N, C-alpha and C positions, 0 to 999 in steps of 0.2 A: 442769270439766277439758274441758268439751266444747268453749269457746272459746279455750282454749288447743292443744288442737287444732286447730281451725277456722284459729287467727292459725300454727299451725306448717306445715296445708295451705298459707295464701294465700304465706306466707316462702317454702318449696321450690315453689310454682308460678311461683311470683315468678324466683327462680332460674331453674330450668327456663327461661324465656321471658326471661331476661337470656342462658343459655349456649347458645340457639340465636341468639339474635340475634347474640353474639361469636364462636359457630363459623363465623357466615355473613358474616363481614367480615376483610375486611382490616386488619390492626392494625400501622401501620407495615410494617417489610419479611417481617411473619408473614401468611401463605397464611388466608384465610378455612379453617380446619382443617376446619370439617363436611364444605363442598364438595368438601375437599384427601382427605379420609382416605373419603369417601364409598364403599360400596365398590360402588353402580352407576354413579355418573355420577365419581369421583375420579378420584386416580391411576393404580388398579389398569383402569381402562378402557383406558390407552394400552403397556399391557405386549404386542407382536406373538408370536404363534404364530413356533414355531421354523422351520416347515412354510408360507411363505407361500401361500396357495390364491386361486386366479382369482378376477377380479372382472369385472362385467358389468354398463356405465351408458350410459346412454342420454340424451342432449342433443339441443334442436333447434337448436341451434346449430350440427351437422354437418353437413357438407354428403354424405361417405360413411363407411364404417366401419375403424375405426382400430384398427391391433396392438399393443399395448406389449409386448415381452417383457421381462421380467425376467431375468436372470441372474446366475449363484451370489454373483458381489458385491452384488448388490441394484439393479443400475446398468442403466435402463431405454431400452430400441431399440424407438424409433418406426417405426411403417409406417404410413404413410399416403398415398395416392389424389390429395392434394394437397394444395397448402403454406398450403394453409388451413386446414386438419382438424393438421398436421403441428405450427401451431403453436400451436393451440388444444391440444392434446394436452402437448405441452411444457410449457405450464402448467399443465396443469391435475395431472401428474405433477409437475411442478418443487412444487407447491402440496401434492399429497400428501405427501410426504415432508419443504418446509421450509417448510411454512406460517409458522408461529413467527418466522423468519429474515426473511423478507420482510416478516413485516409492523413486526417490531420495529428490521430496519435502515431500511427506510423509513421509519419516526415518526424514528429519529435523525437522517439525513438531513435529514430536511423542519424539525425542530425541533419536533418535535410528543410528547418524550418526558416532557411534565409528565404530559399526559393519562391516564398509564399508571403515571406513578412519585409522580407529587405536585410538589412544592413543591422537590425537594431539585434540581429538574432545569432549572429559568428558566432561569438564566443560559448553562445548556451550550444550550436550546431560543434562547435568543437572540441568542448566536454564532453557531451554525447559517444563522440566518436573515439575520444583519446582516452575514452572509458573501457571501450572495447565494446562495445554495443550490437553493432554489424559483427564485427568478429564474433564475439558470443553467438549468434545467431548463425551466424553462417555455418559454425562448429553445428551447432543443433541440428541446421536441416542435416547438412552433410549424413553425420549419424541416421535421421528419420528416416532418411532416401534409403538406407540401410534394410529399412524393417516395409517389404510391400504393403501389408496392410497399413501403415501410417503412410507414405510415399502415397498410395491411392488415396485415401481423407484425404491430405493434402490439395492432391489438383484436383477431386474434386471440387473441394468447398472454394479453390481458383478460381475455376471454371463458372460455379455458380456466381460469383459475385463481379465478374469479369462480364459474364450473360445480362446483368444488371446494369454494369455501365454500358456498355455497349448499342443497349435503346436509349438511352436517355436523350435530349435533347437539352442544348443551354437553356431554354427557357425550365426546363424541369430538376435541375440542378438544386440542393437544398441551399438555403437560403445562405448562410455560411460561406458556401461558395460564392456570390454575388456579393455579398456584405467583402468580402476577399478578395476578390475580382482576379480565378483561378481556377480552373476546371478538373476534376478528378482525372487521377490515371489507373492504367490497368493493372491490378492486382498479382502479388506475382506469391510464393510459396513463402519468401524469406519475409514480408512483409507477415503471417503469420508466426514466424519466430519469433521477429522482430517485437511484437505485442507482449508474448507470451517472455522475453529478456526485461521487456519494459515492468513487468511485474515483478522478474527477481528485481529491477533496481527499486521500483516501491517499495518493497518489503525487506531485501537484505545488502543495501549498499551504504548501508551506516558505519560509521566508523571513528571511533576512538582514539586508534594508535598513536595518531600525533599529539594528539590534547595532554594521554597520559606519560606519550614522552618525556613533554614537556615539565611537567610535572613532578617525574622523576629527576629529573636533569636539574630544578628549578630546589626542590626539598628531599629529596634523596628516598631509600626506601622505606623508612618508617610512616609516613607519614603516607604512601601507598598503600603501606600494606592496613593500615591502621582505619583511613580514609575510603576505600575504593578496592576493601577484603573481597573474597573471589567464591564465598558465598553468603549469603544474605540472614540475617539475625534472624529472622521470621519467615516460613515458607510451608506450603502447600503444592506438593508436587506434582507433576501431570500424570506420570507414574504413581503409583500408592508405593510410599514405603517400605511394603510387605516385600512387593516384588525381587525373584527371586532371578538370575542372570546366571544359565544353566547355557555357560559356551568358555572354550581358553580364549584368553585375553588374547591380541594380536599384541606381539611387543614392537614396541622402537625400538630395540636395539640401542637405548640409548645410556648412559651411566650418567648422563646430568640431572642433579636432583633440585626439586622444584626451588628452592632454597638459594642455589649454584645459579637455578636460572637465572633470578632475578637481578644477581650480583652482575653475571655476565651480560644483559642488556645493557643495565646501569655503564657499565663501562664500557660497551660499545656505541651508546649515544653520547661519548663526553669524547670518544677520540677524534680527531678530524676526520674528516672523510671527502674526498677530491677535492684538498684543502678549502673546504670551508666546513664549520663543525653545526653542528643541530642549531646551536643555538641562532646560528647567524641565518642560519636558512628557515628559519622560522620567525624570528624578528619580527617581521613587516605587517605579520598576522594577530588584529584583534580578539579581546580575549569576549567568545560569546557560551552564556550556561547553554547547556544540550537540552534542548525540549524535549518533556517526555510526549512521547508516540503515545496516540490514541491503540489499543489493543481490538480483538476479536475475541469471541467465545466461542464455546461450543460443548456439550452435553448431552448426553445422552443416560436413561435408565432401563434397567432391564422388567420382565414383566410382572417380577415378585415387589417393582414400587411402582407399579403403572394402573392405572384402573379400568384397561381393557386386558391385562395378562401379557400384552406385546411391549416392546420396544416403542420408546418415545425418541426422538432424538431432536436437538436444536441447534442452528448456527446463527449467527449475527457476522457476519466481517465490518471491520471497521476500517474506513478505509475514507481519502476525502471525498467529499461531496461535490456532484457535480449532474449539470443539465448538458448535454443526454447525460443519463446513468452510466454509472462505471460497469453493471451486469447489463444482461440480457434475455430477457425468461424466454423460454420453447420448448415444446415437447416435439420431440424424435421417435417415428415408431417406422419399425422396417420389419420382416420377418423375423429378426433376432435380437430386435432392441425396440424396446419402450418406457420411454424413460423420460423424464422432466424436469425441469432446473434452471440454474443460473449459467449462462457459458460468456465468453468475453467476445464483445464485438470482434470480429478481425480471427478468432477463433473456431476449429471445429470442436464437436463434444461439447459436453455439460462439462461443468470445474465444480459444482454445487448442489448437489439434485435427490432426486429418489426413484426408483424404477418400480416394479409390481413385488422384490422381491428384499432387496435393498436400501437402504437410504445413509449418506454419509455427508459432512462437513468440513472445515476446514477453518486452522489459522494461523496467524505467523510463530514460528517458533524462534524466530530471533538468534538462531545460532551465531559462531561465529566462523564465516567461511568466508573470509576477506583475508588476506594482511600486505602487507608494504615493506617491499625489500630496497636498502637501498643502494644504487650500482655506480658500481667503481668507473668510470671511462678511463677507457684507455690516452682517451686524447681527445680534441674540441668535434672530432667529425665522427663521433657516436658509433664508430662500425663495430670495435671489440670493448668489452667489458669482462672484468674479473671476475670469476667462480670457481672455488676451489682448487684456486693456486694456478688456474691457468686461464688465455686469453679466449672467450666466446664471442663469435661472431654475431651482431646483432641482424633482425629484421628490417627494412626499411618500407612503412608503407605509405602511401603517397593520396591525402582525402583529396576530395577534389569538392568542393562547398561552391553549388552553383548561388549566385548571392539576386536577387530581383532586382533588374534594371543596372548590373553592376557588370562589373568582371570578374571572372570563376576569382575562389581565393583557392588559393593549396594551402595543404599544412601536412608536415612531416610527423609521423607518431613512429618511435623504434621500439619496436619489440625483443623481450628476452626472454629466454625460458620461461621465468617468470611467468608475465604476461606486458603490455604497454608499459611506457615508459610514459606517463601522461602528462608532464611538465618537467621539464628539463629548467633549471635552477636557472630561475629570476625568468619566465614567463610567464608565472599563472596571471589570468587578469584580476584587476583591480574591482572591477563592475560583478561578479559574479556570485551571490554569497555562498551560490552550492560548495564553492570548491574552498573555503576554508579546512574545512579538516582535510584535505589533500596534501600531502609534505609534497616540494621537489625533488625533483632526481631519482624518485624511486617509482621499483615498479609494482604495479597490481598484479596480487594472483588470488585471483573470483572464482568459486566453480559457478558461476554463470558462465564462464567463456569455455566450459570444458565442453565435450562433446555429452548430449543429453537426447532420451525421447520420450516427453514427457504426452506427446498425441498418445503413443501408445498405452502410458497408465490410465488417464482418461478416456479412451475407446473400451479398454478392458472394468474399470468400475460401473462407465455407464450402463455396461452386459451383464454385468457381474451377479451371481446368486448366492455367495454363500463367502462365507471368512476365510478360506481359502481360495477363492475369485480375489477377493481384498487383500489380501498380503501378494498375493501373484503380481498383479496390476499395481502397488507401490513397490514392487524391486524393477521399474524402470523410470522413477522419479530420479532426477536428482535437483532441481532450485524454481523456484526458491523453498527452504524446506520448510513444510508445514504440518501440524498435530492433524491427522487425517482422522479424523471422530468417524465411529459405525456401527451402527446397529442393521439387526435381519431380522425377518420376522418367523424363525426360525427361534427368535430366543438368544441370538448370539449378539453383545455389544463389545467394543474395542476402541484403542486408540493407540496412534503410532505417531510418535515424532520421527516425521522421515525426511527423507534426501540422502546429497554426498555429503557426509560429515569427514572430514577431514580428518585424518588421524595425523594429534598432537599431541607433542608434551604440552603437561597441567602448566598455564597460562600464556603458554604462547600467542603472540598476539594480540597481546596486551598491548604492547610496546611496536614501537619499527624494527624490524628485520635486519641484522645483513646479510645483501643478496650475495657477497661474495663469500660467504661460509657455508659450505656445505649441511653444516648441522643443525641451521634454521631450515631448514628445507621441511615442505611435507612428504611424510613417506610412503603412505597410500591411505586408502578409506579407511573407515570403519566399515567392516562386513555390513552388506545389507538387515543378513538376520541378524546381528547381533544392536543393530537401532533401538533403542528404546517400546517396547509394547507392552500392553496388558489388555488380555484377552479375559473377560468374562469374573470379574475382580468380587471379591467375596463380600465386599461395599456395596453391590447392585447398580451400582453408579460409576462413572467417566468422567473430565469436563478436561477443558484447556482454557487459558484466559493468555496466553503469550509468558505465562511463571516459569518459574526454572523448569525442566523437562521433568529433572531426574533427583535423588536425594544423595547423598555424598557416595556413597556403594557402586553406586555404576561405575566401570571401570575404567571410562572411557572419558576424556573432553571433549565439550560437546560450548562451550564461552565460561565469560566472567561472571558475565550479568546481564540477566532477563528485565521483565517487563516487573515491576512492584506487584505487591503480593494480596491488595485489598481484594480486585476484580474476584479471584482466583477463588480465595477465602471465604468470600461473600455466595458465592456458586455453590461452592460445596457446603457450605454450611445448610444451607437452604436443602441441596439436595438429600442431605442425611437425613432431613426431618418430613420429606416427601417420604409416605407409603401409597398414597392414593393418587400419584401425578397423573392431571389431564392438560387437556391444551389450554385452560382459564389458569391454572400453574405455570405454565413453560411460559406463557405471553409474560403474566405477571414478572416474574423471573427474567425478562428479556429486556421488559422496560422497569428495571427498580432501579429505583433513586438513590438507595442506600447509601451512604458513605461509613467505609472502615475507618480511614483517615479520620472521618473528622470525632468520627464515635471515639478513637484512641488517642485522640491531642486535647480535646477542648475540655474534659475537666480542669488538666493540668493548667494551660495556659488562664482556665475565667480561675482560681484556685490566686496564680502568680497576679492575674489584673485586680483581682476584688479585695487586695492589700493595699491596692494603691488609692492615695484621698485626692490627687491633681488630677481626673482626670475630670475633662470637660462634658456637658451636658450631653451635649451629641456621645462622646465616647460613652458615656456611664449608658445611653439609651441601647448603644450597639451592643455592652456589654450584655444588656439583657436577653436580646434580641436573644444570643448564644446560649443564653442560662434556659432559654426556652425551646430550643431547637431539637428538632427530631433527628437532627442527622442525614434528611433528606433534603439532597437539591432538589424541591420540585419547581416549577416553573414561577409560582409565586414569592416562592422562599424571599426574604430579606437576608435572614439569615446567612444562607446561603453564597449571595454574594460577598456578605461581611465574612467568611471564614477565609474563602477562595482567594481573595483579596492579602487578608491578613497572613492567609498559608505563605503564601508566594513573597511577600513581600518580608516573612521571617527566613527564609529560604535563602533568599537577595541577601540580607543583613548577616548572615551567618554568617557565608562562604564567599561573599564578593571581594571582601579584603584580605584572601589569599588567592581567588584564581581571578580577580577582576586586575587592569590597570598595571600587569607583570611583561606587558610588551608585547608577551605570549599566548599564543591558542592555550585555553587552557580548559576545564569543564570542572561543574560540582559534581559532590556527592550523590548517587543517589538520593530518590525517600527514604527509604530501607536505612537507608545506614542514617541519615537527618533524626526520623522519627526516634530511633534508637538513642540518640545525641537528646533528643530533648527529653524523652521520658525514663530514663535510665542515668543518664552521665549530669545530673543538675551541676555539679562542682566542675568540669571539665574545662581543660585551659582552651579548647577550642572553641568557645564564645567571645576572648581574643583576638584581637588581633594581629599579625607582628607591630603594628606601629599603636594600637590603644589595647587594654587594659579594660575585658568588660565581665560581668555576670550575666545568666541566663535573662534573669530578671532585666538584665538594661536591655537585651534584645530583644524578649518580649516585649516589653511596653513600648520601647521607637517604633518596632512594628508593629502594632495595634496603630497609636498615634500614626504614623503615617503613613496605616491602609485607609483609615477612615478620611483623611484629609484629601487624599486620591478618590474616594468614593465620593465625597461631599463636593470635590474641584471637577469631576468631570462628569456626576448625574446628579448632583443639586442635592434636596434635602433628601432624608430618609425613606419616606415613601415613596419614592424613585427606583430604588435601588433590588427592582424586582428581578430575579436571576436571569429569565428569559429575557429583559429589558435588556440585561447587563449582558451576556454572552452573544444573543443576539443570531442564533443557527441560522444559517440559510444555506440554501444549492445554488450555487455560483454557476453561470455557465463556463464551458471546459477552456475554452479560449476568452473569459471572462469578457464577455461581449457587453453591451449597459442594455437592459432591459430582456435576457434570455434566460435570466436567472430566478428564481424564488423570491416571494416575498419574506421576510423573516416570517421564526416558526415559532410558536409556543409551545417551548417544547420544554423538559427538566434535561434531568443528567448530567454529571463531568467528566474530565478525566479519569476520576477515581472510580464513577462509580459502574455497576453494571452495565445500565442504559449511557455507556461510553457517550458523551456529545463536548462536542468544542464549536467553536464559532463556523468551522467549513470542515469539519469531518465526526463522520457518524459511524450508525450502523447504515452500511452500502449493499445489504439484503439480508432481511430479515425471515427465517424458514422456522418452522417447524413440521417435521411429518409424525404420525403416528402409524408406523406397521401395525400390518395384521394381513387376515384374509385379502382382504382389499384397501391398499394403504389410501387413508386420508391428511393431506397437505394443506400446509395454509404460510404464505407468505406476505413479502410487500416490498417496494423498493424506493426510494425518496425521487420518483420520477414517473419514467413512463416508457411504454414500448415503444416509442419512438422517439426520434433525434429532432422531429422538425416540432420547429415552436408554432407550426400552424396549423399541429393537428391536435384533434383530442385525448392525444393519448401520451404526449409529451410529458406529464405533469400531474397524471390524473392520480397518479397513489400517494401522492406526496400527505395529501391532507389525511390520510388513512392512517400513514405511515408516524405524522403531527400527533396522531389521536392515540398512537398504542396498539391500535389493531389489524388484523392480518385478513387476505382476502383467500379464500381456498383457491387454492391449482388442481384446477382439472387435468387428471389424467386419461385423456381422452382411448377407446380402447379400437374404433372406427372414425372411419374417413365423412359419414354421415351428417350431410354439408343441412340438415333440420336437425340435428340438434340442440335441446337449451344451449345457451348462454353463447352460441356461435352467429355470427351476424356477417361476417361473409366467408369467403374462401376464393385461394389462386391457385389455379391449375393451371400446373407444369404438361406439356405434351412433347412428347421427340415431334421432328419437323417431320411431315409425313414427307 
């Protein structure tokens, strides 16, 4: 018996030890439950009190005392006596609220997720490194460090983040560190550069060259010219049509005409290169229609159109929605700076905002800033490649990818003078969808790889006083290209599609290029002074919605395709009508759900369908919904759901016969071309496919019936087809951790309304600024100030955002703790 009792004791002791081991170890996606549930160090410690208490922190990096006031929205207002301490405090308080977000996004940008997630992230890490993310960040940092002011800002900001990290105990780590079972590491200035490059990748890394080259090779120049034209049928450009270009054009010194260029590119695409043809290189890629990217809006009116006699400015950049929020609200105040707005967590300064004299905002330009060059290597050692009749040496970069609980993975990337050869032939992974548009054996030439100093741009914008300061600040800016809208209390308004725009021949970059041919190279850049800009136009307003930046009269090439025209035309039509603009009229426009796409197409589609006698009862009911629709994508609209499914199926049925199932990566024509076909080419041969003769009526009726069938199959009876229930807009957690995202939100809007919304993409920040002797500003995030799910400020603005309302943005003038709306403070003091 004693022996049995002893064996039981040993057995249960063993189970206990195994349990302790397992509970304190991460198993796959399951966090170490022992650590996670520990009442003294686990997730319980992340709950924050409803009433925040004041904090007093010492640091030997500070020169003088800093006061950070926290308002009732949890937003910090920093008051410093010098700029070093200002940026130190910005880094400190940003880390306090968003530390895990800083860490995770930096790892993602640098290709270092495998360190914390494991081998399932290796291919994603390889992709980021092969696209040259760190390479571009290093070039940016080198350039920024040449400027003493930018270098000092980055270093002070870094010191502030590290001051916060260094005071943390494991029990105080943000909850995501506990779930994923790793710890934060000290910040480096390179990390801030990486986050700015991540924004470039998000906004300006899209590419169509492979798909268009396949289409050119498959169908020829005539089809490409017809279905993929270089200027839209309907347009309302950012820079007004009447703008004059008062400069001498910088010549390309090239005798190749535009027509000859297309022929030349097609001939190159058809020739064998490195014993592989273009067709062979891409034959393994499946076709996928290019998704329509949601855009952003900004606009301004001058005093002639406003109720105040001063300009009013609005901005709502549309990005993927996440918790924590993409943006971090903050006020920065020092002897020469007093600015409020949205910053990027992990990067100093304010990106979108206002000060006492000016306001500014941004939208993405979407210009052609990257190209792919076919590399003709000398042999399989990849040490030399042919260029301009000579052999040039590559540079080899060994990427060390550390993998959690496994050996280090080494990856070799070869760099040419054009950029990194992202994937050698037959090396692209099959399990990573984002590589679908990446050709094998090609080098990437991308503006984001070039030296730049965006830190200087935003530093100067933050303290700018007038239009001259605004223009000087933009002269430092490289990427991602943005439409910088501007207004000031002196009455000036302006907009500049701005960035480093390569000086190219017209349509260069639409197709894959020959890396051995020097005539395919970028010659230089469009001079900054000749970037398109408008200042105080006669129309008394300016706007952008990612549409074409310029009319054909602009003498330089910026790209061949930009966002569809509907949002821009709707904004401009409303601004033209405004004569007494107010905060409320700007709010109404930001949340406008009217669809010009639906307005333009619905009558034509209804006329076709109304002639049919074979529609089912449900189809007739759906048709009646469209007939009585006001073209608004409101949350409770059933017609909006019907039109959305109908148009998407119509687009698919029109083009899939040409651009799907060819064994090659291809794409569909853009919406402008499709709408023109449906409205103005009723007898076009494009309604037929290579294998089937069809009419416009055939395609419309088939698409309508299939869309109604899908709605019924997926969502039941027609009373359940309300748009908000179909779209299911929500704000997920940045790492998709269950339970840390938002509920489904009751919002309208669509991809083609001013209030551009989809399931997980929409206005990431809404802001309206009324300039004047003392500016009044309002804004809202689809989230909150804090990145901690245990904080009341994690998602406290979502309901306001959902309703289309705004919150007043407080530009405080002093650090008085007892001001209205201030609930706590953080005091940072030099170490005694």
